[in-house]
Backbone bond lengths (Angstrom), bond angles and torsions (degrees), N, CA, C in turn:
res aa  C-N    CA-C-N  psi(-1)  N-CA   C-N-CA  omega(-1)  CA-C   N-CA-C  phi
1 M - - - 1.475 - - 1.522 109.80 -
2 T 1.314 117.63 130.94 1.456 123.45 179.80 1.519 109.50 -121.26
3 I 1.330 116.21 132.73 1.452 121.49 178.86 1.520 108.60 -117.92
4 K 1.338 117.72 130.28 1.454 122.19 -179.28 1.521 109.62 -114.49
5 F 1.334 115.23 143.87 1.457 119.74 179.55 1.520 107.87 -160.08
6 R 1.315 116.05 114.39 1.453 120.93 178.27 1.522 111.59 49.60
7 M 1.285 116.69 53.41 1.454 125.45 174.88 1.531 113.96 72.70
8 K 1.327 118.54 -2.37 1.454 120.79 176.87 1.516 109.52 -95.22
9 T 1.314 115.61 144.95 1.455 120.39 179.75 1.515 109.79 -129.69
10 F 1.307 116.38 131.35 1.464 122.28 172.92 1.521 107.67 -120.23
11 T 1.311 116.47 120.55 1.450 121.57 -175.56 1.517 110.56 -113.70
12 D 1.315 115.79 128.52 1.460 121.09 172.35 1.524 107.40 -76.42
13 T 1.324 117.06 109.32 1.461 121.36 -176.27 1.527 112.84 -81.77
14 G 1.312 116.43 1.46 1.463 120.92 -179.55 1.510 110.02 134.94
15 K 1.314 116.15 126.28 1.459 120.04 -173.90 1.532 111.57 -63.94
16 K 1.319 114.80 132.40 1.465 122.34 177.05 1.525 108.75 -140.41
17 D 1.313 116.61 153.18 1.464 119.81 177.21 1.526 109.69 -84.72
18 T 1.321 115.41 143.48 1.462 119.92 -178.23 1.528 111.80 -67.53
19 R 1.330 117.90 -27.61 1.466 119.99 177.75 1.533 111.14 -63.32
20 S 1.336 117.05 -31.07 1.463 119.82 175.76 1.528 110.78 -70.43
21 G 1.332 117.13 -30.19 1.459 120.10 173.33 1.519 110.76 -63.16
22 F 1.328 115.99 -40.26 1.462 119.90 175.65 1.521 110.40 -62.45
23 G 1.318 116.53 -46.26 1.456 119.97 -179.72 1.521 112.54 -60.10
24 A 1.340 115.98 -40.79 1.462 120.09 179.01 1.522 111.09 -65.67
25 G 1.331 115.88 -40.99 1.459 119.49 178.46 1.512 112.34 -65.57
26 L 1.329 116.55 -41.91 1.464 120.85 179.61 1.523 110.62 -63.72
27 T 1.329 116.88 -41.05 1.464 120.54 178.09 1.519 111.01 -60.96
28 E 1.334 116.15 -42.99 1.468 119.52 177.89 1.517 111.89 -63.64
29 L 1.315 116.62 -40.07 1.469 120.02 177.82 1.522 111.20 -63.49
30 G 1.326 116.08 -35.06 1.455 119.38 177.74 1.512 112.61 -60.40
31 R 1.317 116.33 -29.15 1.462 121.55 -179.27 1.521 112.75 -87.07
32 T 1.331 116.82 -24.10 1.462 119.99 -171.86 1.528 114.93 -111.78
33 N 1.313 117.67 -19.68 1.466 120.52 -176.53 1.523 109.73 -130.74
34 P 1.336 118.02 102.12 1.468 120.87 -176.02 1.521 114.52 -66.60
35 N 1.333 117.69 -13.74 1.460 120.34 -179.97 1.525 112.90 -85.33
36 V 1.328 117.36 -11.47 1.461 120.69 179.64 1.527 109.77 -75.11
37 V 1.334 115.18 127.76 1.457 122.10 174.42 1.523 107.52 -127.45
38 A 1.328 116.42 161.31 1.465 120.05 -177.42 1.519 110.61 -130.06
39 L 1.322 114.34 145.18 1.456 121.71 175.57 1.519 108.07 -130.51
40 C 1.332 116.85 148.60 1.459 119.61 178.84 1.526 109.95 -147.17
41 A 1.333 115.30 147.44 1.464 121.35 -179.21 1.529 109.65 -103.11
42 D 1.330 115.22 65.20 1.467 122.79 173.10 1.520 113.22 66.32
43 L 1.348 117.36 32.25 1.467 120.93 -179.29 1.526 110.89 -137.12
44 V 1.319 116.56 40.15 1.461 121.44 -176.32 1.523 111.75 -56.88
45 G 1.333 117.13 -47.25 1.457 120.34 -179.18 1.507 112.94 -62.90
46 S 1.313 116.15 -42.86 1.462 120.50 -178.85 1.521 112.29 -67.74
47 L 1.317 117.41 -31.63 1.462 121.83 179.89 1.524 112.99 -90.85
48 K 1.331 117.59 -1.13 1.472 123.02 178.30 1.532 111.74 57.75
49 M 1.323 116.13 46.02 1.461 121.75 -177.00 1.527 113.45 -101.05
50 Q 1.320 117.95 -0.88 1.461 120.06 -171.49 1.526 113.43 -63.56
51 D 1.321 118.10 -38.74 1.467 119.73 179.91 1.524 111.03 -62.19
52 F 1.338 117.19 -41.72 1.458 120.16 176.46 1.525 110.23 -60.27
53 I 1.324 116.19 -43.27 1.466 120.69 -178.93 1.528 111.12 -64.08
54 D 1.325 116.55 -43.92 1.469 120.30 -178.97 1.520 111.43 -60.53
55 E 1.322 116.77 -37.09 1.461 120.59 -178.03 1.523 113.07 -87.56
56 N 1.328 117.28 -22.48 1.472 121.11 -175.50 1.520 111.30 -137.63
57 P 1.329 118.87 58.49 1.475 119.81 -175.07 1.528 113.69 -59.97
58 Q 1.326 116.62 -28.97 1.464 120.34 -178.58 1.521 112.38 -78.31
59 R 1.337 116.49 -7.19 1.466 120.52 -178.59 1.517 111.74 -112.97
60 F 1.321 116.48 20.12 1.463 121.16 179.29 1.524 110.84 -124.29
61 F 1.339 115.01 140.35 1.465 121.36 -179.94 1.523 109.40 -126.92
62 Q 1.329 116.43 114.28 1.458 122.14 175.66 1.530 107.37 -92.48
63 V 1.345 116.06 110.35 1.463 119.36 -174.39 1.522 112.80 -96.01
64 G 1.346 116.84 -6.09 1.460 118.78 -177.35 1.517 111.09 75.70
65 I 1.336 115.14 -166.63 1.464 119.54 -177.97 1.526 108.56 -80.59
66 A 1.328 114.38 72.96 1.467 122.12 -175.72 1.527 108.22 -149.68
67 E 1.326 115.13 65.07 1.455 120.54 -172.33 1.529 113.25 -62.93
68 A 1.323 117.21 -37.08 1.462 119.40 179.06 1.523 110.73 -63.54
69 N 1.315 116.08 -41.38 1.459 120.65 176.71 1.522 110.29 -62.68
70 M 1.336 116.81 -39.23 1.462 120.37 179.94 1.523 111.60 -60.01
71 M 1.335 117.23 -42.12 1.455 119.86 -179.99 1.526 111.30 -65.89
72 G 1.325 116.77 -38.82 1.460 120.02 176.62 1.518 112.11 -64.78
73 M 1.332 116.55 -42.24 1.464 121.02 177.11 1.520 111.07 -62.32
74 A 1.332 116.02 -43.18 1.465 120.40 -179.71 1.527 110.70 -61.39
75 A 1.322 116.31 -43.68 1.464 120.19 178.58 1.521 110.69 -60.34
76 G 1.314 116.76 -42.70 1.460 120.70 179.57 1.511 113.25 -64.44
77 L 1.324 116.65 -38.45 1.460 120.58 -179.49 1.523 112.45 -62.42
78 T 1.330 117.67 -29.02 1.462 119.79 -179.72 1.527 111.60 -66.86
79 I 1.307 117.44 -27.39 1.465 120.96 -177.83 1.519 110.59 -63.63
80 G 1.341 116.05 -30.95 1.456 120.29 177.70 1.516 114.02 -89.94
81 G 1.333 116.64 10.18 1.452 120.07 176.27 1.515 114.93 91.92
82 K 1.323 117.37 3.98 1.453 119.64 178.64 1.536 110.58 -80.69
83 I 1.331 114.74 159.32 1.466 121.48 177.60 1.522 106.51 -116.24
84 P 1.331 117.73 93.44 1.472 120.19 -175.43 1.523 113.24 -82.94
85 F 1.333 115.15 133.07 1.454 123.58 171.73 1.522 106.80 -107.27
86 A 1.327 116.18 107.82 1.463 122.09 -176.30 1.512 109.35 -101.75
87 G 1.347 117.13 116.43 1.448 120.25 -172.39 1.515 115.03 -117.93
88 T 1.336 115.05 136.40 1.455 122.83 172.55 1.529 108.08 -165.80
89 F 1.327 118.13 -175.65 1.457 120.75 176.15 1.521 109.67 -66.84
90 A 1.331 116.20 149.73 1.465 121.11 -176.82 1.526 112.42 -57.80
91 N 1.320 116.54 -37.26 1.461 119.71 179.72 1.522 111.48 -61.61
92 F 1.336 115.72 -41.41 1.462 120.82 -178.45 1.526 111.68 -81.29
93 A 1.336 116.40 -22.59 1.463 120.89 -177.95 1.517 113.05 -81.86
94 T 1.331 117.08 -9.43 1.464 120.35 -176.79 1.525 111.74 -128.95
95 G 1.325 116.40 -71.61 1.459 119.91 -175.27 1.513 113.80 -59.43
96 R 1.324 116.67 -41.87 1.465 119.80 -177.01 1.522 112.34 -70.49
97 V 1.325 118.51 -29.76 1.469 121.08 -170.37 1.528 112.48 -124.34
98 Y 1.317 116.53 26.07 1.466 119.01 -173.53 1.529 112.55 -60.18
99 D 1.301 117.29 -39.01 1.469 120.24 179.95 1.523 111.12 -62.27
100 Q 1.341 116.92 -43.83 1.464 120.02 -179.89 1.528 111.09 -65.22
101 I 1.332 116.58 -39.23 1.467 119.30 178.99 1.523 110.24 -65.40
102 R 1.313 116.14 -44.54 1.460 119.87 -178.26 1.521 111.73 -64.18
103 Q 1.322 116.15 -49.38 1.463 120.79 -172.12 1.534 113.03 -79.47
104 S 1.341 116.94 -42.39 1.466 120.07 -171.09 1.525 113.83 -96.04
105 I 1.331 117.36 -21.15 1.465 119.98 -175.50 1.528 111.62 -114.63
106 A 1.317 117.38 -60.14 1.467 120.11 -173.70 1.525 112.36 -68.55
107 Y 1.321 117.29 -44.70 1.466 121.21 -174.46 1.520 111.93 -58.98
108 S 1.326 116.10 -37.35 1.461 119.65 -179.17 1.523 112.86 -104.52
109 G 1.333 116.75 8.85 1.455 120.71 174.63 1.516 114.37 63.59
110 K 1.319 117.15 37.08 1.464 120.50 -177.67 1.533 110.98 -67.75
111 N 1.306 115.92 146.01 1.465 122.92 -174.84 1.537 111.33 -84.17
112 V 1.329 115.18 57.66 1.466 122.21 -178.08 1.531 109.38 -101.36
113 K 1.322 116.14 136.72 1.455 121.55 176.89 1.537 108.04 -106.73
114 I 1.330 116.31 108.42 1.463 122.53 -178.74 1.525 107.31 -90.09
115 C 1.317 116.16 113.53 1.467 121.90 -170.90 1.521 108.91 -109.83
116 A 1.332 115.65 110.88 1.463 121.57 -166.17 1.521 111.22 -116.46
117 S 1.312 115.67 109.99 1.459 121.74 178.79 1.526 110.88 -96.60
118 H 1.352 115.53 173.54 1.464 121.84 174.86 1.525 112.10 57.12
119 S 1.328 116.02 42.41 1.470 120.40 -179.90 1.526 110.34 -86.28
120 G 1.335 116.14 157.51 1.453 121.82 173.67 1.515 115.00 70.60
121 V 1.331 116.12 -171.98 1.464 120.74 -177.57 1.516 112.78 -74.13
122 T 1.342 118.22 -17.83 1.456 119.85 -178.72 1.524 112.63 -71.26
123 L 1.319 117.51 -2.75 1.466 119.72 166.20 1.526 109.06 -56.61
124 G 1.336 115.64 -32.07 1.457 120.33 168.87 1.501 116.15 85.23
125 E 1.328 115.05 -123.11 1.462 121.34 -166.75 1.518 114.14 -67.13
126 D 1.333 118.71 -17.69 1.466 120.44 179.72 1.523 112.64 -65.86
127 G 1.321 117.27 -21.51 1.453 120.56 170.69 1.510 116.63 87.26
128 A 1.336 114.32 -173.55 1.467 122.62 -167.81 1.521 113.79 -62.08
129 T 1.326 118.26 -33.27 1.461 119.63 -177.08 1.522 112.11 -64.95
130 H 1.329 117.00 -23.08 1.457 120.84 -179.24 1.530 112.77 -107.73
131 Q 1.307 118.72 -12.09 1.469 122.56 -175.18 1.526 110.64 -91.34
132 I 1.301 117.14 81.14 1.458 117.53 -178.61 1.530 110.62 -74.70
133 L 1.319 114.81 132.18 1.461 122.57 -179.94 1.530 111.42 -122.21
134 E 1.327 115.33 14.17 1.466 120.95 -177.38 1.518 112.60 -119.35
135 D 1.329 117.62 -1.80 1.465 121.19 -167.01 1.527 114.09 -67.39
136 I 1.332 117.53 -37.13 1.465 118.65 178.45 1.522 110.07 -61.56
137 G 1.334 115.90 -44.15 1.461 120.00 178.42 1.513 112.18 -60.84
138 L 1.333 116.54 -44.70 1.458 120.50 178.99 1.528 111.77 -58.69
139 M 1.322 115.52 -46.18 1.459 119.24 -172.07 1.528 112.90 -79.93
140 K 1.324 117.72 -34.25 1.466 117.72 -177.82 1.529 111.70 -71.38
141 M 1.324 116.92 -18.76 1.469 119.47 178.66 1.528 112.81 -78.07
142 L 1.323 117.82 -12.19 1.465 120.33 -179.90 1.527 109.77 -80.48
143 P 1.318 118.24 122.00 1.466 120.02 179.73 1.524 111.74 -55.84
144 G 1.329 115.44 133.08 1.454 120.84 175.86 1.510 115.50 82.77
145 M 1.333 118.07 -3.78 1.470 121.03 -178.03 1.528 110.04 -85.68
146 T 1.323 116.34 123.96 1.456 121.85 172.88 1.524 108.35 -85.20
147 V 1.335 117.19 135.10 1.467 121.61 -176.36 1.530 109.24 -123.55
148 I 1.341 115.75 121.34 1.461 122.32 -176.17 1.523 109.87 -125.76
149 N 1.337 116.29 135.52 1.465 122.93 -179.43 1.522 108.17 -133.77
150 T 1.325 117.28 104.67 1.458 121.60 -170.11 1.529 112.76 -90.48
151 C 1.351 115.56 161.51 1.460 120.07 -170.23 1.521 114.83 -105.93
152 D 1.338 118.61 -24.02 1.463 119.39 -178.99 1.525 110.02 -153.89
153 F 1.338 116.21 -179.06 1.463 122.23 -177.76 1.522 111.47 -57.57
154 N 1.323 116.69 -52.41 1.464 119.93 -175.45 1.515 112.28 -62.36
155 Q 1.325 117.00 -42.05 1.459 119.30 -179.62 1.520 111.48 -68.52
156 T 1.320 117.23 -35.03 1.459 120.31 178.81 1.520 110.84 -67.10
157 K 1.317 116.82 -41.87 1.468 119.76 176.64 1.526 110.45 -61.38
158 A 1.325 116.23 -45.97 1.463 120.71 -179.81 1.526 111.47 -62.49
159 A 1.328 116.84 -39.83 1.464 120.54 178.80 1.523 111.39 -66.11
160 T 1.325 116.90 -39.52 1.461 121.22 178.75 1.522 110.46 -59.89
161 L 1.319 116.52 -42.95 1.458 120.48 177.79 1.529 110.82 -65.81
162 A 1.327 116.23 -40.37 1.467 120.48 -175.33 1.524 112.49 -68.28
163 I 1.320 117.10 -39.49 1.472 118.28 -175.30 1.525 111.82 -70.05
164 A 1.332 117.55 -20.05 1.466 119.77 176.18 1.522 111.05 -66.61
165 E 1.337 115.93 -26.99 1.465 121.04 -179.96 1.523 112.11 -89.83
166 H 1.320 116.50 -10.03 1.474 121.36 -178.45 1.523 109.83 -89.79
167 E 1.306 116.57 128.53 1.463 121.15 179.35 1.530 109.74 -87.30
168 G 1.331 116.58 118.54 1.452 121.08 178.61 1.513 111.72 129.11
169 P 1.321 116.91 167.72 1.468 120.61 -177.16 1.522 112.58 -69.97
170 V 1.326 115.61 141.38 1.465 122.19 -179.19 1.521 109.44 -134.61
171 Y 1.323 116.02 139.52 1.463 122.66 169.52 1.511 107.53 -109.36
172 L 1.330 117.05 112.28 1.455 122.99 179.73 1.519 108.56 -106.52
173 R 1.325 116.11 117.28 1.470 122.68 -173.92 1.531 110.77 -109.09
174 F 1.321 116.39 127.44 1.460 120.30 177.49 1.525 109.07 -145.98
175 G 1.358 117.88 -173.25 1.457 117.90 -167.77 1.518 115.64 -134.70
176 R 1.324 112.84 -177.21 1.456 122.53 -176.05 1.528 114.92 -92.85
177 P 1.337 120.17 -44.45 1.472 120.16 -168.55 1.521 112.84 -76.64
178 K 1.316 115.04 161.24 1.447 120.47 171.48 1.531 108.51 -79.84
179 V 1.314 115.25 125.88 1.465 121.35 -176.67 1.520 109.27 -130.02
180 A 1.314 115.87 170.45 1.465 120.96 -179.92 1.527 110.61 -55.79
181 N 1.319 116.13 137.22 1.463 122.32 177.13 1.525 107.15 -113.90
182 F 1.322 117.19 103.39 1.461 120.90 -167.76 1.511 115.10 -131.78
183 T 1.328 119.03 -11.06 1.466 119.38 177.28 1.527 109.26 -82.45
184 A 1.324 116.14 164.68 1.464 121.08 -173.67 1.519 112.15 -66.85
185 E 1.317 115.27 138.55 1.459 120.21 179.23 1.527 111.77 -65.76
186 D 1.323 116.95 -31.27 1.466 121.44 -176.88 1.529 112.39 -103.05
187 Q 1.326 117.17 23.73 1.459 120.39 -175.72 1.522 112.75 -64.16
188 K 1.323 114.50 151.40 1.455 121.06 171.90 1.518 107.84 -97.21
189 F 1.306 117.22 119.87 1.460 121.13 -177.57 1.527 108.83 -91.82
190 E 1.324 115.78 119.41 1.464 121.22 179.14 1.520 109.32 -110.89
191 I 1.307 116.85 112.41 1.458 121.47 178.72 1.530 109.36 -59.71
192 G 1.331 115.81 129.75 1.455 120.73 177.94 1.511 115.03 83.83
193 K 1.345 117.64 6.04 1.460 121.13 -177.46 1.519 109.96 -114.18
194 A 1.329 116.73 116.85 1.465 121.51 178.30 1.520 110.69 -68.12
195 V 1.333 115.56 155.94 1.464 121.43 178.58 1.530 108.31 -114.26
196 Q 1.319 116.52 117.19 1.461 121.65 177.98 1.515 109.10 -79.68
197 L 1.317 117.18 118.31 1.454 121.55 -179.00 1.524 111.96 -94.31
198 Y 1.334 117.17 -47.54 1.455 122.77 178.99 1.515 109.60 -130.38
199 E 1.319 115.05 150.90 1.459 122.00 172.76 1.528 108.12 -103.89
200 G 1.325 116.82 127.65 1.453 121.06 178.97 1.510 110.91 -147.01
201 E 1.329 116.17 175.23 1.459 120.77 -175.09 1.522 114.60 -125.14
202 D 1.327 117.82 -15.86 1.464 119.95 -170.86 1.527 114.01 -95.05
203 V 1.315 117.47 -33.27 1.462 121.40 -177.00 1.521 109.43 -156.98
204 T 1.311 116.00 144.58 1.465 121.92 173.97 1.526 108.78 -98.09
205 I 1.318 116.62 132.15 1.459 121.76 173.02 1.521 107.70 -117.50
206 I 1.309 115.71 117.03 1.467 121.57 -179.67 1.518 107.78 -111.59
207 A 1.321 116.71 116.53 1.459 121.26 -174.81 1.520 111.04 -126.87
208 T 1.340 114.49 158.72 1.457 120.57 178.28 1.523 109.70 -141.64
209 G 1.329 116.16 153.84 1.459 120.98 175.87 1.512 113.82 62.34
210 H 1.330 116.16 -141.23 1.452 121.66 -177.10 1.529 113.12 -62.33
211 L 1.322 118.27 -18.25 1.463 119.69 -177.60 1.523 113.62 -84.21
212 V 1.321 117.10 -3.10 1.465 118.50 176.23 1.524 110.45 -65.07
213 W 1.326 118.16 -45.16 1.463 120.36 178.01 1.526 111.15 -64.32
214 E 1.329 116.47 -36.57 1.462 119.79 175.95 1.528 110.65 -63.55
215 A 1.328 116.54 -36.32 1.466 120.73 178.60 1.527 111.06 -66.87
216 I 1.319 116.60 -37.98 1.462 120.74 176.90 1.526 110.35 -61.60
217 Q 1.318 116.22 -44.77 1.464 120.23 179.04 1.533 111.15 -65.40
218 A 1.327 116.16 -39.09 1.465 119.73 177.89 1.526 111.05 -62.98
219 A 1.327 116.51 -40.36 1.459 120.66 179.88 1.521 111.27 -62.89
220 Q 1.333 116.10 -37.71 1.462 119.40 177.30 1.533 110.92 -64.17
221 K 1.328 116.24 -43.73 1.465 120.02 179.61 1.530 110.80 -64.96
222 L 1.325 116.97 -37.60 1.461 121.05 177.96 1.524 110.77 -65.63
223 S 1.323 116.29 -39.51 1.466 119.73 -179.43 1.521 111.33 -62.23
224 E 1.322 116.42 -33.13 1.461 120.62 178.00 1.525 111.46 -67.94
225 K 1.345 115.86 -18.59 1.460 121.12 176.93 1.526 111.76 -98.88
226 G 1.323 115.83 6.48 1.456 119.86 179.00 1.509 114.18 83.62
227 I 1.329 117.31 16.84 1.472 122.14 179.91 1.522 108.83 -108.91
228 S 1.329 116.80 124.06 1.463 120.51 179.73 1.524 109.94 -99.56
229 A 1.326 115.46 131.92 1.462 121.27 -175.91 1.520 111.68 -115.69
230 D 1.312 115.33 135.05 1.455 122.71 167.25 1.533 105.91 -82.22
231 V 1.304 118.54 116.85 1.466 120.66 -177.77 1.517 109.49 -114.28
232 I 1.330 115.22 125.83 1.459 121.59 -176.28 1.526 109.70 -123.40
233 N 1.320 115.20 129.81 1.468 122.74 175.17 1.522 108.07 -92.88
234 I 1.322 116.03 109.10 1.465 121.13 177.12 1.530 107.93 -99.20
235 H 1.320 116.70 97.27 1.463 119.43 177.12 1.518 112.14 -85.78
236 T 1.330 116.73 -23.65 1.466 120.19 178.72 1.522 109.16 -107.78
237 I 1.329 115.30 110.45 1.464 120.80 178.31 1.524 110.51 -75.11
238 K 1.313 115.63 -33.83 1.458 121.63 178.63 1.525 108.33 -147.90
239 P 1.338 119.10 122.00 1.463 126.80 0.61 1.530 111.53 -74.02
240 L 1.312 115.72 139.17 1.451 122.74 -177.03 1.526 110.42 -82.33
241 D 1.332 116.35 142.33 1.461 120.74 177.10 1.529 108.90 -80.33
242 V 1.310 115.43 82.77 1.469 122.40 -175.63 1.525 111.29 -62.66
243 K 1.324 117.09 -41.13 1.464 120.58 -177.14 1.523 111.60 -61.41
244 A 1.330 116.76 -42.39 1.465 120.19 -178.85 1.522 111.19 -65.28
245 I 1.320 116.51 -38.91 1.460 120.90 -179.48 1.522 111.18 -67.29
246 I 1.328 116.30 -48.52 1.466 120.13 -178.65 1.524 110.95 -63.12
247 K 1.325 116.80 -42.89 1.461 120.75 179.82 1.524 111.34 -58.46
248 S 1.327 116.04 -44.70 1.455 120.01 -178.20 1.521 112.12 -67.77
249 V 1.321 117.40 -47.52 1.457 120.82 -174.87 1.528 111.52 -71.62
250 K 1.313 117.94 -29.14 1.469 119.30 173.18 1.524 110.52 -61.95
251 K 1.322 116.25 -32.88 1.462 121.62 -179.77 1.520 111.86 -77.40
252 T 1.340 117.14 -44.51 1.470 120.62 -172.46 1.521 113.75 -92.71
253 G 1.342 117.33 -29.56 1.454 120.93 177.97 1.518 115.69 84.58
254 C 1.328 118.07 0.92 1.468 120.56 177.65 1.522 109.64 -163.77
255 V 1.338 116.34 164.51 1.462 118.96 -172.71 1.522 111.48 -149.66
256 V 1.334 114.97 146.06 1.463 123.48 168.90 1.516 107.12 -118.48
257 T 1.324 116.89 130.97 1.456 120.44 173.00 1.525 108.47 -107.90
258 A 1.330 116.17 142.33 1.462 121.04 -175.25 1.513 110.35 -135.41
259 E 1.332 115.79 125.42 1.467 120.69 -176.42 1.518 110.95 -156.22
260 E 1.317 115.90 151.62 1.459 123.12 175.58 1.525 108.08 -92.61
261 H 1.326 115.45 70.91 1.462 122.89 -171.13 1.518 107.45 -165.82
262 N 1.306 116.45 160.91 1.457 121.50 173.36 1.530 109.67 -60.25
263 F 1.330 117.25 138.62 1.469 118.54 177.42 1.520 111.29 -64.63
264 L 1.321 117.24 -20.20 1.460 121.37 174.70 1.537 108.70 -81.13
265 G 1.316 116.44 116.08 1.456 120.20 174.09 1.507 116.38 89.69
266 G 1.316 119.26 -1.35 1.455 120.72 -174.80 1.515 114.37 -95.15
267 L 1.339 114.71 -156.89 1.462 121.60 178.82 1.519 111.14 -58.83
268 G 1.335 116.61 -42.88 1.455 120.67 -177.25 1.511 112.81 -56.69
269 E 1.317 117.17 -42.03 1.461 119.96 179.47 1.521 111.20 -67.60
270 S 1.333 117.03 -36.90 1.466 119.67 177.79 1.525 110.47 -64.43
271 V 1.326 116.78 -40.57 1.459 120.79 178.00 1.521 110.22 -66.82
272 A 1.331 117.38 -42.36 1.471 121.12 179.97 1.529 111.19 -60.55
273 R 1.309 116.82 -41.30 1.459 120.39 178.46 1.524 110.58 -64.79
274 T 1.324 116.19 -42.41 1.458 121.15 178.23 1.522 111.04 -58.74
275 L 1.329 116.27 -45.07 1.458 120.05 -179.30 1.521 111.80 -70.70
276 A 1.327 117.21 -38.51 1.466 119.88 179.19 1.519 111.57 -60.01
277 E 1.321 116.20 -34.47 1.459 120.61 -178.02 1.524 113.30 -84.80
278 N 1.332 116.86 -22.11 1.462 119.33 -170.97 1.529 115.65 -125.59
279 N 1.321 116.91 -38.59 1.457 119.66 -173.71 1.529 109.64 -159.02
280 P 1.320 118.50 77.11 1.471 120.44 -177.56 1.522 112.19 -54.75
281 A 1.354 115.10 134.67 1.465 120.35 -177.97 1.516 108.70 -156.03
282 P 1.339 118.12 154.92 1.462 120.69 176.46 1.536 111.10 -60.09
283 Q 1.314 115.15 141.69 1.467 120.33 -178.66 1.517 110.36 -140.73
284 E 1.325 116.59 139.45 1.457 123.16 171.50 1.523 108.75 -118.29
285 F 1.343 115.05 144.94 1.457 121.22 -175.46 1.526 110.75 -111.20
286 V 1.318 117.01 119.32 1.454 121.75 169.95 1.531 106.01 -100.70
287 A 1.323 114.96 105.11 1.462 121.77 -174.04 1.520 107.44 -169.32
288 T 1.315 117.29 171.38 1.458 118.56 173.67 1.527 108.94 -72.86
289 Q 1.317 115.97 148.52 1.462 121.74 -169.58 1.530 111.75 -106.63
290 D 1.336 116.38 80.17 1.468 121.61 175.18 1.525 111.08 50.53
291 T 1.327 115.44 52.90 1.460 120.12 -176.64 1.522 110.24 -145.16
292 F 1.320 116.18 160.85 1.457 121.27 169.64 1.526 107.93 -87.43
293 G 1.335 115.66 166.81 1.453 120.23 176.70 1.516 110.97 -87.25
294 E 1.335 116.06 -162.02 1.455 121.98 177.70 1.524 108.71 -161.27
295 S 1.313 116.68 173.49 1.452 120.75 -179.23 1.527 111.28 -74.83
296 G 1.330 115.88 140.51 1.456 121.76 178.72 1.508 109.76 166.09
297 T 1.316 117.59 173.82 1.456 119.77 174.52 1.520 109.19 -75.20
298 P 1.332 117.63 157.15 1.464 118.91 177.23 1.529 112.77 -54.48
299 E 1.318 116.90 -40.67 1.468 120.50 -179.31 1.527 111.35 -64.59
300 Q 1.328 116.59 -43.12 1.461 120.49 178.69 1.528 111.05 -62.56
301 L 1.315 116.07 -41.42 1.460 120.11 -176.43 1.528 111.39 -74.21
302 F 1.313 117.80 -35.92 1.469 120.08 174.30 1.525 110.42 -61.36
303 E 1.320 116.15 -39.22 1.464 120.45 178.95 1.524 110.79 -67.85
304 K 1.318 117.00 -47.44 1.466 120.28 -176.40 1.522 112.49 -65.32
305 Y 1.332 116.10 -40.88 1.464 119.49 -174.95 1.530 113.05 -94.47
306 G 1.322 117.07 7.97 1.458 120.71 174.33 1.510 113.76 66.21
307 L 1.330 116.17 51.46 1.461 120.55 -176.21 1.530 112.54 -120.53
308 N 1.310 117.67 21.62 1.459 119.98 -176.31 1.533 111.30 -110.59
309 S 1.331 115.19 -176.72 1.466 120.05 -176.29 1.524 112.17 -62.93
310 E 1.325 116.77 -34.44 1.465 120.08 179.24 1.524 111.00 -64.29
311 A 1.329 116.65 -39.32 1.472 120.60 177.94 1.524 110.79 -65.33
312 I 1.327 116.85 -38.98 1.465 120.57 178.68 1.526 109.96 -66.35
313 L 1.318 116.49 -42.05 1.469 120.96 178.59 1.530 110.73 -58.98
314 K 1.332 116.80 -48.35 1.465 120.72 -179.41 1.524 111.26 -63.04
315 A 1.333 116.36 -39.58 1.466 119.85 178.62 1.525 111.06 -64.62
316 A 1.331 115.82 -38.00 1.466 119.84 179.33 1.528 110.88 -65.10
317 E 1.321 116.50 -44.80 1.471 119.54 179.41 1.529 110.48 -63.87
318 K 1.309 116.25 -36.87 1.469 120.24 -179.44 1.524 111.47 -68.47
319 V 1.332 117.00 -44.63 1.454 119.56 -175.57 1.524 110.98 -71.35
320 I 1.327 118.33 -30.12 1.461 120.67 177.45 1.539 110.34 -62.51
321 K 1.315 115.88 -36.94 1.468 120.32 178.96 1.526 112.06 -68.36
322 R 1.319 117.56 -19.05 1.459 121.61 -178.62 1.522 113.25 -87.04
323 K 1.327 116.88 -7.02 1.472 119.42 -177.98 1.532 110.99 -67.28
């Protein structure tokens, strides 16, 4: 599928899951950085860590279903100069072990990379107990914690490589389903730097994670109605690219934020705070509305919870009327 907008083209080169992007990045790090080690809480297959393990068995620690212990081990490994990548489902990587992350990793600024797969409702059929929609809020509130939410395979691989070079704790959030893969294979991932996808004048659309592709599709539909959208891919929730947001909204006068997360505590709230302090403007939130998820396919759940391109389009039309 190819989408065109004002001479720009974004092509889905073939659907891939973002967790495989993490696995590919980790495998590459295993070959290039001897200090990188990996830990997993009995979810090697789901986190796509097997290739790293096959090539570096002495640098992998299987801790079993003991996520709190894994975070403590990861923190300890940093003292000896190692760069631990601790992987499990997002629900178990945050809510279950928040005390250990706060006390053992964030408080002392340990160089631990918390790698969280199966985030959001696109976890799908496993249902609400596994579909965490609060994790971005939990992690961005920790002082010194970098929070990254990638949109496709290529960006996830690039982010995995980049965080190994970043000193300090990182929360890397990615997902289960196969989604459009449209960012450049050779991209340079800059932590804290927004990616401008489209230039527009009528409305700003700021999206993160799986909703970036939905935002691209929404922008195309808006263009057919004569509405031009500034579309920004925010892969780093914290630190937020404040300059890019203010610049765009000063031009368009309104904004839609789109994320696979609760509107409480997510990207939308970070953007709202930025605008309140610098450039107040009307804002609409495309996000889950203070609710848990449920079992279903990713497509069904995106439709039910209003997380697709149609929801972004409607939010854009609504916020433009509020200017």
